[in-house]
The first five atom37 places (N, CA, C, CB, O) and aatype in JSON, in Angstrom:
{
  "aatype": [12, 16, 11, 1, 7, 11, 10, 19, 5, 4, 11, 14, 11, 13, 2, 14, 13, 16, 11, 15, 10, 12, 12, 2, 16, 7, 7, 13, 14, 3, 13, 9, 16, 13, 1, 11, 5, 3, 2, 7, 18, 6, 19, 9, 7, 19, 6, 19, 11, 0, 2, 7, 17, 10, 3, 1, 6, 6, 11, 6, 11, 4, 9, 17, 10, 10, 6, 2, 11, 9, 13, 15, 1, 9, 10, 19, 0, 1, 11, 15, 11, 6, 11, 7, 11, 9, 6, 18, 9, 3, 13, 11, 19, 11, 18, 2, 11, 11],
  "atom_mask": [
    [1, 1, 1, 1, 1],
    [1, 1, 1, 1, 1],
    [1, 1, 1, 1, 1],
    [1, 1, 1, 1, 1],
    [1, 1, 1, 0, 1],
    [1, 1, 1, 1, 1],
    [1, 1, 1, 1, 1],
    [1, 1, 1, 1, 1],
    [1, 1, 1, 1, 1],
    [1, 1, 1, 1, 1],
    [1, 1, 1, 1, 1],
    [1, 1, 1, 1, 1],
    [1, 1, 1, 1, 1],
    [1, 1, 1, 1, 1],
    [1, 1, 1, 1, 1],
    [1, 1, 1, 1, 1],
    [1, 1, 1, 1, 1],
    [1, 1, 1, 1, 1],
    [1, 1, 1, 1, 1],
    [1, 1, 1, 1, 1],
    [1, 1, 1, 1, 1],
    [1, 1, 1, 1, 1],
    [1, 1, 1, 1, 1],
    [1, 1, 1, 1, 1],
    [1, 1, 1, 1, 1],
    [1, 1, 1, 0, 1],
    [1, 1, 1, 0, 1],
    [1, 1, 1, 1, 1],
    [1, 1, 1, 1, 1],
    [1, 1, 1, 1, 1],
    [1, 1, 1, 1, 1],
    [1, 1, 1, 1, 1],
    [1, 1, 1, 1, 1],
    [1, 1, 1, 1, 1],
    [1, 1, 1, 1, 1],
    [1, 1, 1, 1, 1],
    [1, 1, 1, 1, 1],
    [1, 1, 1, 1, 1],
    [1, 1, 1, 1, 1],
    [1, 1, 1, 0, 1],
    [1, 1, 1, 1, 1],
    [1, 1, 1, 1, 1],
    [1, 1, 1, 1, 1],
    [1, 1, 1, 1, 1],
    [1, 1, 1, 0, 1],
    [1, 1, 1, 1, 1],
    [1, 1, 1, 1, 1],
    [1, 1, 1, 1, 1],
    [1, 1, 1, 1, 1],
    [1, 1, 1, 1, 1],
    [1, 1, 1, 1, 1],
    [1, 1, 1, 0, 1],
    [1, 1, 1, 1, 1],
    [1, 1, 1, 1, 1],
    [1, 1, 1, 1, 1],
    [1, 1, 1, 1, 1],
    [1, 1, 1, 1, 1],
    [1, 1, 1, 1, 1],
    [1, 1, 1, 1, 1],
    [1, 1, 1, 1, 1],
    [1, 1, 1, 1, 1],
    [1, 1, 1, 1, 1],
    [1, 1, 1, 1, 1],
    [1, 1, 1, 1, 1],
    [1, 1, 1, 1, 1],
    [1, 1, 1, 1, 1],
    [1, 1, 1, 1, 1],
    [1, 1, 1, 1, 1],
    [1, 1, 1, 1, 1],
    [1, 1, 1, 1, 1],
    [1, 1, 1, 1, 1],
    [1, 1, 1, 1, 1],
    [1, 1, 1, 1, 1],
    [1, 1, 1, 1, 1],
    [1, 1, 1, 1, 1],
    [1, 1, 1, 1, 1],
    [1, 1, 1, 1, 1],
    [1, 1, 1, 1, 1],
    [1, 1, 1, 1, 1],
    [1, 1, 1, 1, 1],
    [1, 1, 1, 1, 1],
    [1, 1, 1, 1, 1],
    [1, 1, 1, 1, 1],
    [1, 1, 1, 0, 1],
    [1, 1, 1, 1, 1],
    [1, 1, 1, 1, 1],
    [1, 1, 1, 1, 1],
    [1, 1, 1, 1, 1],
    [1, 1, 1, 1, 1],
    [1, 1, 1, 1, 1],
    [1, 1, 1, 1, 1],
    [1, 1, 1, 1, 1],
    [1, 1, 1, 1, 1],
    [1, 1, 1, 1, 1],
    [1, 1, 1, 1, 1],
    [1, 1, 1, 1, 1],
    [1, 1, 1, 1, 1],
    [1, 1, 1, 1, 1]
  ],
  "atom_positions": [
    [[185.84, -29.63, 146.24], [184.93, -28.53, 146.01], [183.51, -29.0, 146.21], [185.12, -27.96, 144.61], [183.09, -29.98, 145.61]],
    [[182.78, -28.33, 147.04], [181.39, -28.73, 147.29], [180.51, -28.13, 146.21], [180.92, -28.28, 148.69], [180.73, -27.02, 145.74]],
    [[179.51, -28.89, 145.84], [178.55, -28.39, 144.85], [177.47, -27.6, 145.57], [177.93, -29.56, 144.02], [176.8, -28.11, 146.47]],
    [[177.34, -26.37, 145.16], [176.29, -25.56, 145.75], [175.74, -24.64, 144.68], [176.82, -24.74, 146.98], [176.3, -24.53, 143.58]],
    [[174.66, -23.99, 144.99], [174.01, -23.13, 144.03], [172.87, -23.84, 143.36], [0.0, 0.0, 0.0], [172.69, -25.05, 143.49]],
    [[172.09, -23.07, 142.63], [170.97, -23.64, 141.92], [170.7, -22.79, 140.67], [169.7, -23.73, 142.83], [171.11, -21.63, 140.6]],
    [[170.03, -23.38, 139.72], [169.68, -22.68, 138.5], [168.28, -22.1, 138.68], [169.74, -23.63, 137.27], [167.34, -22.83, 138.97]],
    [[168.14, -20.8, 138.5], [166.84, -20.15, 138.65], [166.5, -19.41, 137.38], [166.83, -19.19, 139.85], [167.38, -18.93, 136.67]],
    [[165.2, -19.32, 137.09], [164.73, -18.62, 135.91], [164.83, -17.11, 136.13], [163.28, -19.03, 135.57], [164.49, -16.61, 137.2]],
    [[165.31, -16.41, 135.11], [165.41, -14.96, 135.18], [164.01, -14.38, 135.0], [166.39, -14.41, 134.1], [163.31, -14.7, 134.04]],
    [[163.61, -13.53, 135.91], [162.26, -12.95, 135.86], [162.31, -11.61, 135.12], [161.68, -12.77, 137.28], [163.24, -10.83, 135.31]],
    [[161.31, -11.34, 134.28], [161.27, -10.05, 133.59], [161.03, -8.91, 134.58], [160.16, -10.05, 132.51], [160.37, -9.09, 135.61]],
    [[161.57, -7.75, 134.27], [161.38, -6.57, 135.13], [160.19, -5.8, 134.63], [162.64, -5.68, 135.16], [160.0, -5.65, 133.42]],
    [[159.38, -5.31, 135.54], [158.16, -4.57, 135.21], [158.3, -3.14, 135.7], [156.9, -5.25, 135.84], [158.7, -2.9, 136.84]],
    [[157.96, -2.19, 134.82], [158.0, -0.78, 135.16], [156.58, -0.35, 135.53], [158.56, 0.07, 133.96], [155.72, -0.27, 134.66]],
    [[156.32, -0.07, 136.83], [154.96, 0.25, 137.24], [154.48, 1.62, 136.73], [154.87, 0.22, 138.75], [153.27, 1.86, 136.67]],
    [[155.41, 2.51, 136.37], [155.02, 3.84, 135.92], [154.5, 3.8, 134.47], [156.22, 4.8, 136.03], [153.52, 4.48, 134.14]],
    [[155.15, 3.01, 133.61], [154.7, 2.93, 132.22], [153.84, 1.69, 131.98], [155.91, 2.9, 131.28], [153.3, 1.5, 130.89]],
    [[153.71, 0.87, 133.01], [152.95, -0.4, 132.93], [153.4, -1.27, 131.76], [151.45, -0.11, 132.81], [152.6, -1.79, 130.99]],
    [[154.72, -1.4, 131.65], [155.27, -2.21, 130.57], [156.44, -3.03, 131.09], [155.7, -1.32, 129.39], [157.04, -2.72, 132.12]],
    [[156.74, -4.08, 130.34], [157.9, -4.93, 130.65], [159.15, -4.27, 130.16], [157.76, -6.33, 130.04], [159.16, -3.69, 129.07]],
    [[160.21, -4.34, 130.95], [161.5, -3.84, 130.53], [162.33, -5.04, 130.1], [162.21, -3.02, 131.67], [161.98, -6.18, 130.37]],
    [[163.43, -4.77, 129.44], [164.31, -5.82, 128.97], [164.94, -6.55, 130.14], [165.38, -5.24, 128.06], [165.25, -5.95, 131.17]],
    [[165.14, -7.85, 129.99], [165.85, -8.62, 131.0], [167.32, -8.24, 130.92], [165.65, -10.16, 130.79], [167.96, -8.41, 129.88]],
    [[167.87, -7.73, 132.01], [169.27, -7.34, 131.99], [170.14, -8.17, 132.91], [169.39, -5.9, 132.36], [171.35, -7.96, 132.97]],
    [[169.55, -9.12, 133.64], [170.3, -9.88, 134.59], [170.7, -11.24, 134.13], [0.0, 0.0, 0.0], [171.11, -12.07, 134.95]],
    [[170.6, -11.52, 132.86], [170.87, -12.88, 132.35], [172.35, -13.19, 132.24], [0.0, 0.0, 0.0], [173.16, -12.32, 131.92]],
    [[172.69, -14.43, 132.51], [174.04, -14.91, 132.32], [173.94, -16.34, 131.81], [174.87, -14.82, 133.63], [173.27, -17.14, 132.46]],
    [[174.53, -16.7, 130.77], [175.27, -15.9, 129.8], [174.35, -15.06, 128.92], [176.12, -16.8, 128.95], [173.13, -15.15, 129.0]],
    [[174.97, -14.24, 128.07], [174.19, -13.34, 127.24], [173.39, -14.06, 126.16], [175.09, -12.33, 126.6], [172.26, -13.66, 125.85]],
    [[173.97, -15.12, 125.59], [173.28, -15.88, 124.55], [173.43, -17.36, 124.78], [173.81, -15.53, 123.17], [174.38, -17.81, 125.43]],
    [[172.47, -18.13, 124.26], [172.54, -19.59, 124.31], [172.38, -20.07, 122.87], [171.42, -20.21, 125.29], [171.44, -19.69, 122.16]],
    [[173.3, -20.93, 122.45], [173.26, -21.43, 121.09], [173.13, -22.96, 121.13], [174.53, -20.99, 120.28], [173.55, -23.6, 122.09]],
    [[172.55, -23.51, 120.08], [172.37, -24.93, 119.94], [173.03, -25.38, 118.64], [170.88, -25.31, 119.97], [172.8, -24.79, 117.58]],
    [[173.86, -26.43, 118.73], [174.5, -26.98, 117.55], [174.07, -28.44, 117.4], [176.05, -26.85, 117.63], [174.3, -29.25, 118.3]],
    [[173.46, -28.77, 116.27], [172.98, -30.13, 116.05], [174.17, -31.05, 115.83], [172.01, -30.19, 114.84], [175.1, -30.73, 115.09]],
    [[174.11, -32.21, 116.49], [175.15, -33.24, 116.34], [174.45, -34.56, 116.06], [176.07, -33.35, 117.62], [173.22, -34.64, 116.08]],
    [[175.23, -35.59, 115.79], [174.67, -36.91, 115.48], [173.82, -37.48, 116.62], [175.8, -37.88, 115.15], [172.78, -38.09, 116.39]],
    [[174.28, -37.26, 117.86], [173.61, -37.87, 119.02], [172.73, -36.86, 119.77], [174.63, -38.46, 119.96], [172.37, -37.12, 120.92]],
    [[172.38, -35.73, 119.16], [171.54, -34.74, 119.83], [172.02, -33.35, 119.54], [0.0, 0.0, 0.0], [172.33, -33.01, 118.4]],
    [[172.08, -32.53, 120.58], [172.5, -31.13, 120.41], [173.59, -30.78, 121.41], [171.3, -30.17, 120.58], [173.63, -31.29, 122.53]],
    [[174.47, -29.89, 120.98], [175.47, -29.31, 121.87], [174.94, -27.94, 122.27], [176.9, -29.2, 121.18], [174.61, -27.13, 121.41]],
    [[174.85, -27.69, 123.57], [174.32, -26.41, 124.07], [175.51, -25.56, 124.52], [173.3, -26.62, 125.26], [176.3, -25.97, 125.37]],
    [[175.63, -24.39, 123.92], [176.78, -23.52, 124.16], [176.29, -22.18, 124.71], [177.62, -23.31, 122.85], [175.38, -21.56, 124.15]],
    [[176.91, -21.73, 125.81], [176.62, -20.43, 126.36], [177.65, -19.42, 125.82], [0.0, 0.0, 0.0], [178.84, -19.73, 125.72]],
    [[177.18, -18.21, 125.47], [178.08, -17.19, 124.94], [177.95, -15.95, 125.83], [177.74, -16.84, 123.44], [176.86, -15.4, 125.97]],
    [[179.05, -15.52, 126.43], [179.1, -14.32, 127.25], [179.9, -13.26, 126.47], [179.76, -14.61, 128.66], [181.01, -13.53, 126.01]],
    [[179.34, -12.07, 126.32], [179.98, -11.02, 125.55], [180.7, -10.06, 126.47], [178.96, -10.27, 124.69], [180.11, -9.51, 127.4]],
    [[181.98, -9.86, 126.2], [182.82, -8.91, 126.96], [183.67, -8.17, 125.95], [183.72, -9.66, 128.04], [184.32, -8.79, 125.1]],
    [[183.69, -6.84, 126.03], [184.46, -6.05, 125.07], [185.94, -6.4, 125.12], [184.27, -4.56, 125.34], [186.59, -6.48, 124.08]],
    [[186.47, -6.6, 126.33], [187.9, -6.9, 126.47], [188.18, -8.41, 126.6], [188.46, -6.17, 127.68], [189.34, -8.81, 126.54]],
    [[187.16, -9.23, 126.76], [187.36, -10.65, 126.85], [187.64, -11.19, 128.25], [0.0, 0.0, 0.0], [187.88, -12.39, 128.41]],
    [[187.61, -10.33, 129.28], [187.93, -10.76, 130.64], [186.67, -10.93, 131.47], [188.87, -9.77, 131.31], [185.78, -10.07, 131.44]],
    [[186.59, -12.03, 132.2], [185.49, -12.28, 133.14], [185.91, -11.95, 134.56], [185.03, -13.75, 133.05], [187.07, -12.17, 134.93]],
    [[185.0, -11.43, 135.36], [185.35, -11.17, 136.76], [185.21, -12.49, 137.56], [184.43, -10.02, 137.37], [184.77, -13.51, 137.03]],
    [[185.58, -12.44, 138.81], [185.59, -13.65, 139.65], [184.21, -14.31, 139.73], [186.07, -13.3, 141.06], [184.12, -15.54, 139.62]],
    [[183.16, -13.54, 139.9], [181.81, -14.07, 140.02], [181.37, -14.75, 138.71], [180.82, -12.94, 140.38], [180.74, -15.81, 138.74]],
    [[181.71, -14.16, 137.58], [181.35, -14.74, 136.29], [182.12, -16.03, 136.04], [181.62, -13.73, 135.16], [181.57, -16.98, 135.49]],
    [[183.39, -16.08, 136.45], [184.17, -17.31, 136.33], [183.56, -18.42, 137.15], [185.62, -17.08, 136.78], [183.46, -19.56, 136.69]],
    [[183.13, -18.1, 138.39], [182.5, -19.12, 139.24], [181.19, -19.62, 138.64], [182.24, -18.55, 140.64], [180.89, -20.81, 138.73]],
    [[180.41, -18.74, 138.04], [179.17, -19.14, 137.37], [179.47, -20.06, 136.21], [178.39, -17.91, 136.87], [178.8, -21.08, 136.03]],
    [[180.5, -19.72, 135.42], [180.87, -20.58, 134.28], [181.28, -21.96, 134.74], [182.01, -19.95, 133.47], [180.86, -22.96, 134.16]],
    [[182.08, -22.03, 135.79], [182.53, -23.31, 136.33], [181.34, -24.12, 136.79], [183.53, -23.1, 137.49], [181.25, -25.31, 136.51]],
    [[180.42, -23.48, 137.5], [179.22, -24.18, 138.01], [178.37, -24.7, 136.85], [178.38, -23.23, 138.9], [177.93, -25.85, 136.87]],
    [[178.15, -23.86, 135.84], [177.34, -24.26, 134.69], [177.95, -25.43, 133.92], [177.15, -23.09, 133.75], [177.22, -26.3, 133.44]],
    [[179.28, -25.46, 133.82], [179.95, -26.55, 133.12], [179.96, -27.83, 133.98], [181.4, -26.14, 132.77], [179.71, -28.93, 133.47]],
    [[180.25, -27.68, 135.28], [180.29, -28.88, 136.17], [178.91, -29.55, 136.27], [180.79, -28.48, 137.59], [178.83, -30.78, 136.38]],
    [[177.85, -28.77, 136.24], [176.49, -29.3, 136.34], [175.88, -29.65, 134.99], [175.61, -28.31, 137.04], [174.69, -29.95, 134.89]],
    [[176.72, -29.62, 133.96], [176.35, -30.01, 132.61], [175.13, -29.25, 132.07], [176.08, -31.47, 132.58], [174.32, -29.81, 131.33]],
    [[175.03, -27.97, 132.44], [174.0, -27.09, 131.88], [174.39, -26.75, 130.45], [173.82, -25.79, 132.75], [173.55, -26.74, 129.55]],
    [[175.69, -26.46, 130.24], [176.22, -26.16, 128.92], [177.33, -27.15, 128.59], [176.74, -24.7, 128.86], [178.05, -27.61, 129.47]],
    [[177.45, -27.47, 127.3], [178.59, -28.3, 126.84], [179.88, -27.51, 126.91], [178.35, -28.81, 125.38], [180.93, -28.04, 127.27]],
    [[179.79, -26.24, 126.55], [180.94, -25.36, 126.66], [180.45, -23.91, 126.72], [181.92, -25.57, 125.48], [179.3, -23.62, 126.41]],
    [[181.34, -23.02, 127.13], [181.01, -21.6, 127.21], [182.07, -20.86, 126.45], [180.93, -21.1, 128.69], [183.27, -21.08, 126.61]],
    [[181.58, -19.93, 125.58], [182.49, -19.1, 124.79], [182.4, -17.66, 125.28], [182.16, -19.19, 123.29], [181.33, -17.18, 125.65]],
    [[183.56, -16.98, 125.28], [183.61, -15.56, 125.63], [183.85, -14.83, 124.31], [184.75, -15.24, 126.73], [184.86, -15.06, 123.64]],
    [[182.91, -13.95, 123.94], [183.05, -13.16, 122.71], [183.64, -11.82, 123.03], [181.7, -12.99, 122.0], [183.26, -11.19, 124.02]],
    [[184.58, -11.36, 122.21], [185.19, -10.06, 122.43], [185.52, -9.41, 121.08], [186.46, -10.19, 123.32], [185.51, -10.06, 120.03]],
    [[185.8, -8.11, 121.14], [186.16, -7.39, 119.92], [187.51, -7.9, 119.43], [186.2, -5.84, 120.17], [188.43, -8.14, 120.21]],
    [[187.6, -8.06, 118.14], [188.87, -8.45, 117.54], [189.68, -7.19, 117.21], [188.65, -9.31, 116.25], [189.12, -6.1, 117.18]],
    [[190.95, -7.34, 116.98], [191.78, -6.2, 116.58], [191.43, -5.75, 115.16], [193.29, -6.57, 116.67], [191.65, -4.6, 114.78]],
    [[190.86, -6.7, 114.37], [190.38, -6.35, 113.05], [189.03, -5.68, 113.19], [190.29, -7.6, 112.14], [188.17, -6.18, 113.91]],
    [[188.83, -4.57, 112.53], [187.59, -3.82, 112.65], [186.4, -4.63, 112.14], [187.7, -2.51, 111.88], [186.43, -5.2, 111.05]],
    [[185.33, -4.67, 112.95], [184.12, -5.35, 112.56], [184.12, -6.87, 112.79], [0.0, 0.0, 0.0], [183.18, -7.54, 112.38]],
    [[185.13, -7.4, 113.4], [185.25, -8.85, 113.63], [185.02, -9.16, 115.1], [186.64, -9.37, 113.18], [185.29, -8.34, 115.98]],
    [[184.53, -10.35, 115.36], [184.33, -10.83, 116.73], [185.19, -12.07, 116.93], [182.82, -11.15, 117.02], [185.24, -12.95, 116.06]],
    [[185.85, -12.13, 118.06], [186.72, -13.27, 118.41], [186.03, -14.08, 119.52], [188.16, -12.77, 118.88], [185.53, -13.51, 120.49]],
    [[186.02, -15.4, 119.37], [185.41, -16.27, 120.38], [186.51, -17.08, 121.06], [184.35, -17.22, 119.75], [187.34, -17.69, 120.4]],
    [[186.49, -17.06, 122.39], [187.48, -17.77, 123.2], [186.76, -18.82, 124.05], [188.29, -16.78, 124.1], [185.8, -18.49, 124.74]],
    [[187.22, -20.06, 124.0], [186.62, -21.12, 124.81], [187.01, -20.92, 126.27], [187.07, -22.51, 124.32], [188.2, -20.76, 126.57]],
    [[186.05, -20.92, 127.16], [186.32, -20.68, 128.6], [187.29, -21.71, 129.15], [185.01, -20.71, 129.41], [188.21, -21.36, 129.89]],
    [[187.1, -22.99, 128.8], [187.95, -24.05, 129.33], [189.43, -23.87, 128.9], [187.44, -25.41, 128.86], [190.35, -24.17, 129.66]],
    [[189.61, -23.39, 127.68], [190.99, -23.2, 127.16], [191.65, -21.99, 127.81], [190.97, -23.02, 125.62], [192.8, -22.07, 128.24]],
    [[190.93, -20.85, 127.9], [191.52, -19.62, 128.44], [191.8, -19.74, 129.92], [190.6, -18.44, 128.2], [192.87, -19.33, 130.37]],
    [[190.87, -20.28, 130.68], [191.04, -20.34, 132.13], [191.52, -21.71, 132.61], [189.73, -20.01, 132.81], [191.62, -21.95, 133.81]],
    [[191.84, -22.62, 131.65], [192.44, -23.9, 131.93], [191.62, -24.71, 132.92], [193.84, -23.71, 132.45], [192.18, -25.33, 133.83]],
    [[190.31, -24.7, 132.76], [189.42, -25.48, 133.65], [189.04, -26.77, 132.96], [188.13, -24.66, 134.03], [188.8, -26.8, 131.75]],
    [[188.99, -27.85, 133.73], [188.69, -29.19, 133.17], [187.23, -29.37, 132.86], [189.13, -30.28, 134.11], [186.83, -30.43, 132.39]]
  ]
}
């Protein structure tokens, strides 16, 4: 597999009619978390999906982010069957990626 792609900063969107900034909607993953460890920090990306399924393009992005050591791991958050609960699935475990 050839390494390709690059990491680019997400630019804010500007509404020229109201002259205001709009919310960034193009970010992937949805959240970035930091967990303190003895030797530094673990950086975890969290992508939120109601059903827990990623499309092909999102899977490729996850693989690239993990291979290039941008994130230590990526979690997919989805609705749990229990009302009001959130379930987190590790990308490497669900999609069996090394």
